N, C-alpha and C positions, 0 to 999 in steps of 0.2 A: 676185408676192411672196407671196401667200397659199399658192401651191403649194410654194414653197421652205420656208416656215415649217412647213407641214403635213408635208413630207417629212422635215425635220430632227427634228420632234417624233416622227414615226412611227419613224424609224430609232433614235432614242434609247430609245424604249419597247421596241423589239425587242431592242436591245443589252442593256438592263437585264433584260428577261425572259429572255433567253438565258443571261445569267450565272447567274441564280438556278436555272434548270433544270439547267445543266451541273453545278453543285456537288452538287445533290441526287442526280443519277443517276450521278455519277462513282463507280466502285468504290474509288478511293483516298480518297474523302472519309470522314473519321472522325466518328462521332457525338460530340456535345458530352459532356464528362465530367460525371457526376453526383456523383462522390465529391469530398469536400473535399481540398484540397491537403495533402500530408503535411508536417509540421513536425517539427523535432527535439524539440519540447516535448511532442509527443503520444505519449510512451512509455507502455506499459502500466504499471499500478499495481504489478505484481510486480517492479519494479526496485529496491525498497528493499534496500540492502546492509548487512551487519553486519561489523564489524571482524574478528571471528573466524569469519565465514561460518556454516556449519551444524555446526561442530565443538563440540558441547555439552561435550565433555571439557575444553575451555578454561576452563570455569567452576569446575573443581575447586579452584582457588586463591581463589575468591570474587570475582574480577574478570574480566568478559568482556562482550562484546556479540555476541549470536548471533541467527541467524534460525531460528525454530522453528515447527513446526506442532502441531496437536492431538496429544496423547499423547506429546509430547516430554518426556523426563525429564532435568532439569538437575541435575548433581551439584554440591553446594555443601559447603564445609568445615563440619564439625560445630561448630567453635569459634564460628561465627556464631549458634548457637542454633537452627538450622533443620536438620532431618534430611533432608527431601526436598522437591523442588519439581517439580511436573508441570503441563504445560499441559493443561487439560481441554477447552477449546474456543477456537477462533478465529473470531469473527464478522466482519462487514463493518466494524464500528467499535469493537470492544472484544475483549479477550482475557480468558478465565477461567483462573486459576491456582490450584492447590490445593497445600498443603504441610503439614508436621508440625513443630511446635515440639519442641525437646528441652530437658531441664533443667527447673528449677522456674519459669523466667521465660517468660511468654507475653504479649508486647505487640506491638501493630501499629497502624499508621495509614496513611492514604491521602490524597493531595492531587492535585488536577487535575480535569479534566472527566470525567464519567461514571466515577467512581472509587468503589469500595467495598471495605472490608476487614472481614471477619467472622471472628471466632475462636470456636471452640467446643471446649472441652477441649484436646486437643493438636493439633487440626486448624485450619487457617485457609483461607479462600477469598477470592480477590481478583478484582475485575473492574477492568480498566484500559483506558482509551482512550489513544490516542497522547498523549504529553507528560504522562501521569499517573505518579506515583511512589508506591510503597508501601514502608514499612519494617516488617519482621517480625523481632522480636528484633534481631539484629545484621546483618541482610541488607537491603540496599536494592535494589528492583526498579523499573526504569523502562521503560515501554512507549515505544519510540522511534517505531515505525511499525507499521501493520497493513494488510496488503493481500494479495489473492490467496490467502486461507486460511493465510497465514503472518504471523508477527509478528517484529519485531526487538526484542529485550529486552536491557537493560543491567543487569548485576548488579555490585554493589560492597558492601564493608562499609559499614554504616550509620554515620552520625555520631551518636555518643552524647553 
């Protein structure tokens, strides 16, 4: 009986050891994956879309949502009391916009996280983080999203 138990134990050990060696030496065995599984939610941050895409001329009527990078010049109607709007810089979490007031009226404010509005003479400078809003004279500017060196901005006439 001792020989039978020893033989069964020995053959089981050899079978288990043989299985392990076969997988490691087999050319068809693939190494375990070290990369995380991909999911549909792991899209790059550059996926933010704008209703008017990158067509900055869509803003000429004062209502648009555009995707813009640094040095983008946005045309706006003069009747809103702003002559020009230009993106000066797009950072990882905020955008800097500069513009010029026209007429005798120069007013502006800013609401939201990491938001500032500074006016000096006929020039204004804004810093907006996503979901921040600024109103300059009759123009409202909202930072919708910022990613990949681009920002999605929404322009509309300001509520007076």
